[in-house]
N, C-alpha and C positions, 0 to 999 in steps of 0.2 A: 502493500499500499504506499502511495507516494501522492497524498491528496496535497492540493496547493489551496492558500487560505489567505484573504487579506490581513488578517490580523490572529496571532496565536496568544493567549493570554493562560498562564501559568497562574494556579490560584482559582480555586472556586467558590473563595468566601466572598461576602456580599460587595466590596468591591468589583473582585474581578468577573461575579455574576451580573451584576447592576450596568458595568460596562460594554460587557458581552451582549445584553439584551439590546441596549442603545443602540450601538453599531451595527446588530443584526436588522435590528428594526428599521434600520436606515441604507440596507441592501449589500452590509460587507458580510464578507464570508468570514466566520469568525469559530475558532477551536478554543475552547474552554480543557486546560489540562490540570488534572488534579492525581496526586498519588492516592490519595484517599476518597473515598465517596462518602454521600449523605443519606443518611444526618448523623453528625458527628460531633463530639464536643469541641467548643471552642470558647475563650474568653473573651472580654472585652464588652460588655454589655450595656453599660449606661448610657441614654442618648440624654439630649440636652436641648433648651430650645434652638441653639445655635444648629445643631445637628439636623433637628425637626424643619427647620426653615429651608436648609440646602435639601433635605428630603423632597420636601414640598414643591421645591422650584423644578427638581429634576422631575417630578412626578408632571406636574404643570408644562415645563417645557417639552418633555418627550410625551406625552399624551398617555402619561400611564397613572390613572386615577387611584390605583391600587396602592401605590407608594406615596400619594399624597394620603389617603387614609392610614395611613401605616404613619405617620406624622403627628398625631396625636392619640393618648390612650383610648378616648372615646369613640373616635372612627375606627380604629383599630378592631377595639371589643366588638362593636356593632357589626362590621363587614368580615372581618377574618378571624372569629375567635377559636378557630383550631390552631390558629400560630400562637403559641405561646409567648407573654409578656406579661410585665410588671408593671404596675402604675408607679410613676415618680413625679413630687411634687415639687420636691427641691433637693436639697443638701442638709443634712445632718449630722453635727459631729459632737463626739462626747470624750471626755478627758477622763482618763482612768488613771490610778496609782498602783503599782505594783504593791502585791501584797494586801491592798487595802478597799472594801468596798465602794464601789462607784454613789457618789453622793452629789447633789447639787444645792447650790444656794436660791432661793428666791429672786437673787438678780442673774442667776444663771451664769454666773462666771465658771461652771464648767461644761458647759454646752454651747451651741451654736447652731441656729435652724437660717436657712436662707429659704426664700421661695423660689420657686422657678415658673409657676403657672398659678391661675386663680381659681380654677375648679378642676377636679377628676377628668371632666371631660375634655379639658383641654391639655391636661397633663402630660409631660414625657413619660417616658415609657423604657426600662429594662429591657433590652432585647436577650430571649432565651434563643442563644445562637443555633441551637441544633437546628430547632424549627424555623427561623428566620433566615438563616445561609441556605438550607434545605428549599423553602420557598422561592429563593431567590434564583437559586440553582435550577429547578424546575422553571421559572417564569423563562430564563436564557434559553431551556431546551426548546421550550414552546415557540418561542421569536426564531428558531432555525439553526441555534448554536449548535456545532458539531461537540457531542458530549464524549470527551476523553479524560473522565475521572478514574481514576484505576489506573492510569499510566504515569510512570515518571520518567524525568528527563534522563538519556542517556548518553546523550552527547549534542553539539552545536556547532554549525559551519558557519561561520558570522561574513560569509561571502552574501552578495545580495542575490535573491531573497534569502533570507535565513532558513538553512536546512536544520531541522530540528530531529536528532534521534530520541526514541522514545522506548522504554522496556516495561509491559505489563507486569504489575506488582504481583499477580496471582498466578497468572497463565504464565510468563515468562517470554511470551509473544515479544518480537520486535518489530517495529515499523518507523518510518520517518514522513514528516511534514515538511512544506516551506511555507513561510510566512513573508509579507514585506515588512510588517510591523510587530514586533515582539514585546510582551507588555510583562513584566516579574510583579504580579499581584499575590505572592506567594505568603507574605505576612513575615514574621521575624526569620523563616527559611530562607529568605533570600534568594530561594533555587538557581535564578538566571545568574546573580551578582557572583555567586559562589562557584558555580560551574565555568562561569569565565575568569575565575582566580581574582575576583576584585576583594580587596580588603575595605574593611570599614574606617571610616574617616578618623584620625587619631589625635583630631583638635579637641582639647580640653571641654568640659562642661562643667556646671556648678553641681547637676545631678547624679547622682551615684548610689543607687539602689537594686537590691535583690528580692525576688518576691515568690511565695508559693501561694498556691489557690486550688479550689475543687468547687462542687457544687454538693450540698447536703440535703437531705430531708429531715422533717420533723423539728426543725427550727423554732421555739416559739418566739412571740413578737416581742421586741425590745420595749415597746410602748405599754404591752401589759406587763411587761418586769417592772418597767417605771412605776406602773399605777399599783400595784400590788406591793411596791416597797415606799409607799407614801410620796414618791418624788414627783412634784406636781408638774403637769403637762398641760394644764388649761389654758394656757395664754400659747400654748404651740400654734402655728398659722399650717399645720397641716399633721396628719398623724405620723409619728416618728418612722415607721417601716413604709409608708410610702414615699419612699425618697432611697439617694444613695448613701446610707447609714457608715459614717465613718467612727468608728472606734480610736481614738486616740491614745497611743500607750508609752510610756517614758520611753520607750525605742520601735518608733514607727506608730505603725496603725493597721487595723482590719477593716475589710468592707464587708458587708453584707447589701445583697441585693435582693430582693424577695420576687420572685416570679408567681404569676395565678395558678401554676399547676402543683402547688406546694415544694417546689425545690426553691432552694438560694443559694444564690453565690456567692463564696465567702473566700478570701485570701487577704494574707498579710504580706505588707511591705516594709522592708527595714532599711533605713538609711546607712546600709553597708553594702561591700561588695561579695561577702559572703554572709547567709543566713547563719545567725546565731542562734540555735535549736531547732524547733520544728514548729509549727502550727499551734499543735497542740500541747507543748509544752509551754509556749506562750501563753495560750489562753489559761493554762494552768496556773500562773502566776498572776491573773487577776480574777478574784473571787467572783465577782458579779457577771463574769464572762464564762470563766468556769462555770457557775450555776444554770447560766443562760443557754451554754452547749452541752449540758449533759444528757440529754435526749437526743441530740443532733447525730443524723447516722450519714455518713459520707455513700454516695451514690455515683462518682466516677474515681479516677486514680487520682493523685495527688500531684501536682505539676509545679515545677519550680523553674526560675531563672537566678543565677547566682549574680550575673550581673546582666541586668535589665536593659540599660540602655546600649543601644549601638545606631550607627547611621552610614550611610554609603551615598555616593553620589548617584542621583537618580537618572542620570544620562550614562547609560551603560555603552552607547555606541550608536551609528546612525539607526534611526527609528527602533532602538531598543531601550526602554525608560523602566523605571519602575514606579509602582503608585506609593504613595508618601507612606502608607502603614507597612507596605516592604523596606524603604528606602531607610526609616528609621522608627525606633521605639524608644520613647522617653521615660513615660511613669502613669499610673493610671490615676494619679493624684489629679482634681480636678476634671475628670472624667471627658477628656477632649479628644478620645481614640475614634468615634464614631464620626464625629464631625470633619476631621482630617480626612479618615478613608472616604467620605462622600465629597467633599472638595477635590478629591483628586480625582474622582469620577468624572465629574462635571470639568476639570481642567482636561484632562486625557480625551474626553469626549468633544471638545470644542476644538484641541489641537489636531485631533485627526479628522475632525468633518470640517473643519473653516480655518486650517493654519495658518493658509496664505503663506508669509515668508516662514519656511520651515525652523530654518536656522535661528531664527528670532524668537520664534516660538519656543521652542525648545530652551534657551537662554533664559525666557522669562518663567517657564516651569520649572529650571533648577533652581533661581534666584526665590521665587514664593515658596519653596519648599523649604530651601535653608535658610531664609529669613523667618519663617513661622516656628522651624524647631528650635533657632536659637533664642526666640522672644518666649516660647513656651518653656523652655529651659531657665531662664531668667525667675519667670515667677514660680516654677517648681521647684529649682535648689533653693532659691528664697527662703518656699515656705519649709523646707525640710530643714533649713538652718538654724530656724525658730522654733520649730516644732513642740522641744520642751517646755517652751512659754506658751501656755496656751491664749492666751490674751492675746500675744504678738503674732501666735499662728492665725487667730481670729482674724487678727487685721490683715496678715497676709495672703489668708483666704478672700477677705471682701477686697481687696485690693485688686488680685486678678478677676474678680468678680465685674469690676468696674469696665476692663477692657472687654470682657466677653458681653457684658448688658450691652456698651457703647456699640459694639459691631454688629448686634442683634436688632438695635434700633435704628443702626444705619440700613441694614438692608429692609427693615420695615418700610423709611423714607422713601428708597432709591431703588428699590429691589436687588438681588443677589446678583454680584458680578465675581464671577470665578477668576478674574484677572486682579481681583483685590487681595490682598492678605487677610487673614481671620485673624479675628483680636486686635484689630486697629495697629498691627505690627507694622504699617505703612503710614500711618498717623504720624508725621514728624512731631506735632506738638504734642500729643497727648504720649507718644514714646518716650519722651525727654522726661516728661510728668512721672509716668510709672516708674523707668529708671532709677529717676531720683528717690522716689517711694521705695523702691525695692534696696538700694543702698543704705536706707534710714533704716529699713525693717533689719538690716544684716549689721547695721553700726552697733557703736556703744550708748547710746544713748537710753535715756528708761523707757519702757513700754508706755507709760502715760504720754509722755511727750514725743515720743515718735506717733502715737496714735492721733494726739492732736494735730500733729505735724498734717498728716497723711488726711486728715476730715478736711483741714484749709485746701490742701493742693488738689483734694478730688473733686473741688464745689465746681468748677465747670463743666465735670462730665456727668456729676452726682445726681441722674434722674432719680435713680430706687431708693435713695434717703438711705445708702447704707453709712455705717458709721455713726450712727444717732446715736449717742448715749443714754437715750430714754426709753428705749423699746426692750432692753434686756438682752440682748442676742437673740431677739425674735423678728426678723425682717418679713414681715408679711405682703409689702406692697412693693416686691423687685420686678415683679413678672412683665416681661413683656408678650406672653402669651394670655389671651383673652378667653 
């Protein structure tokens, strides 16, 4: 077999499958290659208003009403209830101390809740990736994409067109195909980059973390635990479990993302390059978490990444590109992964369908990805550096949310433009203010003084009322989704 395609995409996760669908429905011959079949486990499940805005734009631009429906919890559940997800109304953070039960004051100096939507209907979602990726892959096949799942790369001739050697994982058959464009959408595997012998970029970055994760069943609700222990949540703007829940520890943090099918995504991220202990031993060090997790049962293997961060040049060769989520991994803090993956789909579709000056478009694609990576590293690295001081960490989280909300509001005003940077990384005025605030957060000044300075600096951009000391860390009116 030696079939010829316009585009070969390696990796059938949501980025690869969405891009394949767009291109196939516009007449391109597309092959989707992946060594694994669907459904399968994948991590990276927490959406945001920005991610939903991009997905909604893709659905409207390319005539996919199902994608529009998947951009909010209510329409998702109404139209596609068999594709599992969870309700996400915002972000919730709880500071625990080793060997001490969790406690919070009336002023909530050990917790922070920030809304992202004003109702469940408009809410964001946690993506249960085995279902979501499977759905997007099925839609790609229905659009006419050649399904080469179960095949892995065995060789690559970089002469034009690309000649791609494939090996069937189960039956050990061999075949080759050709393609004018080759897209690496394989996520952290970076399959094409590694086959070509490319090394990650070694430029130093601020964020250095390791992580371990799995799915569990039978995890009780954290909000129920709070109520049983008389820790008030009457002023919470949403139920704590309808959120990306961050249990902030002396060393890193544990996430809990709850799906409607009874499964919860659980992971621990540590600000070191080597995990010290296991997720189970870490939970055991915190009495309230040990009690919460006592009946939880793992329903997947435990996965881990000793060094979470990596970055490649997204341009591997002429018409050989990486999606952003294949080109870099930063960290799960701030839930940026789905937005970054979706903007990559928008940019690659635009480049291949409307590229004009191809060399200029490729240079712009590289610049956008690299600028966003370093911009996000600025915020995430700063947050980890101040994490032991919860008041300072809370301020760092709100500081990032200013950039995210400003980007969401810009899309509301002017529409989505895939040639603009996410998170206002290309807004010179805001970028300078944000960098100055991050320097202050990392600096030696007292936390109260830094927070006061951030509140003042944020005034030109702070439409959401962040840093308001009168709301006791309960921000109910930050939502751009109504």
